N, C-alpha and C positions, 0 to 999 in steps of 0.2 A: 590262878590258875590250877594252884592245889587242888580248889575243890574241883574240879574240872574234871581232875584226873583221879578223883574219888570219886563221882561218877561213873565214870567210863569203866575205871575196874570193880567197883560193885555192884552198879548194874549189868553193865552185859558181861564184863569177865566172871562177875557172881561172886567175886571173892569177899570173906567177911572176916574181918581183923580181930572184931572186937570179944570173939568168947575166947573160950580157955585153947583153945586149940585154932587154925588158920582153917577156913570152908573155902568149898569150889563148887559152884551151881551154875554154869556156865548160862548167860542167854544172848548170845551172840544176831545181832540184828542179820535176817538173812540173805541181805546185798552185800555181806564185810565177808570176807574170806578168811581173816584172820585177825585176831589181837594179841600184840604182844607189849609188854612190860615187865617192869622188876621193881619190887617194894622190899625194904627192908623191916622185919617185923620183929621184934624181941629180939634183936642181934643176928637176927639172919637174915641173907641176901634171899630172896624168893626172885628167880626169872620165870616168868610163863609166856607160854608162848600157845594161844587158844585156839581152833577153829571146831566146823561145828560137831565134828563126831570125835575129837581130841583133843585132850589135855598134855603138854610138855609143861616139865615146870624143872628146875635145878636149882638147888640149894647149896650156898658155901659150907652149909654144915649138916651132920645129920640132924634132923628132924621127923615129923610125923604132921600128914594135913588131913582133910577130910573131901575126898572128890568124887560129889554125886553121893553122899553116904559112903562109901569107902575109904577105910583108914588107907592110907599111903605113906609106906616109909620114904625117906629122902636117905639116899648115903650123899656126901658133901662129895660135887663137884661132876654130878653124874646127871645125867639126862632122864630125866623119866618118865614115859610116854603110858598117859588113861587114858582107854576109850569108855565113851559116857553114851 
């Protein structure tokens, strides 16, 4: 089941955790309204809600991620919304 979840988050959510920085490049299927999931990456819990035009993300600790090539600084426990 873990592999299935990884396929969904990496393929449709576009989340890549393998590089030095978490990157997000969403490819949500047209029929889906949104995708919600949470990941623990390098000691930081990231909670995502991805729609066709927005990425909402909350981290439990301050960190920086990249959304569609744009660096996004996250403050702990604050939802950041990024238009893409």
